[in-house]
Residue, then its C-alpha position, 0 to 999 in steps of 0.5 A: m804623419e803630420d808630425g813628420m814621422v814615417v807611417n807604415q800604411e798597411s799597419e797604420k803604426p809609426d815605422s819606428m816599430d817596423p824592422h825594415l827601418q833598422w837599416s836607417h837606424w844602424q846607418l845613422l849610429d855607425s861611425i862611418l857616417p861622414t858627420a866629422g864626429f872623429a874631428h872632436s875629442f870633447d876636451l879630452e885632448e886638452a885634458i891630456q895635454a894639461r896632464i889633468s887626472l880624472l882618477p879622483y873623479f873615478t875613485k869617488r864616483r858611486k859604484i855602478s852595479t852589474s845587473f847582467l849575469p851569465m845563464d848556464d847556457g851562456k846567454v845573458v840574464n837581467q839580475e833584477s827581472e830574471k828575464p833573458a837580456s834580449m828583452n832588456p833595452h840595456l843590451q842595445w849597447s852591445h848590439w850597436q857596438l857589434l854592428d859599429s864599424i869602429l869595432p876592431t875586426g879587420g873588416f876594412a881590410h877586405s873589399f869582398g872582390l871589389e878591387a879586383a873587379i875594378q882592375t879587371r874593368i868589370i866595374l867602371g863607375p858608380e852604376d856598376l858599383r850599385t850592381f856589384v853590391i847588389h850581387v854581393l848581398e845576393n850571394t851573401g844571402s844565399l850562401l852565408l845567411p844559412f850559417v848566421y841563422s843556424a848559429t844564432r838559433s843554437p849558440d853552443l860549441e857543438t853547433w858552431h863546430k859543425l857550421d864551421k867545418t861545413l862552411n870551410a868545405m863550401l868555400t872553394n875560393e881560397v882568397g875568400r876563405k882566408a878572408s872569412i877566417a881572418q875576419g872570424s878570428a878577429l871577431m871572436r878575439v874582440a868579442a871574447a874581450v869585450f863582452s866579458e858578461i858572456p864567459s862562454l865566448k872566451s872559454m869557447r875561443d880558448t878551447c878551440l885556439g890552436s887546436g885545429i878543430v875549427s877555422f874560425h869562419h866569420a859567418p858562424i861566429f857572427g851568428l854565435i855572438c848574436g845568439l849569446i848577446g840576445l839577438d833574434g834570428g831575423t835581426s841577426q841576418r839583417a845585421y850580417l847583410f848590413i855590415t857586408m853592404r857597409d864594408v863593401i861601399s866603404a872599400a869603394t870610398r877608399l878606392n876613389l870609386v865613390g865619395p863619403m857622402g855618395a857612399a852614405m847615399l848609396q848605402h841608404q838607397i840599397a837598403g831597400v833591395a837588401e831587405v827584399i834579399l833578406e826576405k828571400w833567403m832568410d831563415r834557411g838551413v845550411e843544406e840550402a846554402c848555395q852560390t848565386a853569383p859565381l862570377l864574383d867568386t871567380v873575380q875575388g879569387c883573382h885578387a892574389y894576382l893583382f900586381s898592386r893591391l890595397f886590400c887583402s881580398 
């Protein structure tokens, strides 16, 4: 367009309405983007050192009303409009927070087999990294997206238990299984504490914690949370591929395979491929889940035998 906006030639509508551009939107808002934002404290450091108390401000400010209340099924409702909060832009704050790399879910402790692939010389440079990331996304789409989709559609305790047990039986790679459990447990703990407007998250975690009923695998828990905070099935599956791609490329940065700027460029370039992978594997039942890259599964399984390692998997 003349104003510089991107236009979808098929629909002749601005691409800001196109779900394909969600990849760019999420990347722009992610804390991992190398924009030096973490180098600034917005005067917070000075206020702390000067022992300036903000308590009077907080005690005198106008009380902000909570406009979201939980429904009987645990989903969030806008109290003013009585509509599911997925239709309300206010919940975009929760969506963005769930996808932000700064959320302490332990994702950066895992390389998805990348560290083992580098030490076994399967990956020698940036071009090999691109191929590796695409294969990881393909395998994630075929194996894990069905669990994300099913959990998003039915975000309840019974469905979660079934999906968790099924995935636990399908993950034959011990390293990958432990990584899935570690990330899922951390995500459930953080979500139960952060998204306090959804009490069912905490109740489900408290019910299952220490009982041995579930293993807390990551994909079903991610889909469960997406369903409860109002994300639709397509967006939740796209989001799962997004965080997988981001975390793998982030691991490549810390392994000195690519720099921060190169990593950001690579992530944006692969987004188009990721969308094709999403369209190929989305909206499938768990009975269709399968492995498409067995070599990656084998390499990840070798991670525990590395003499020196930076990541947990």
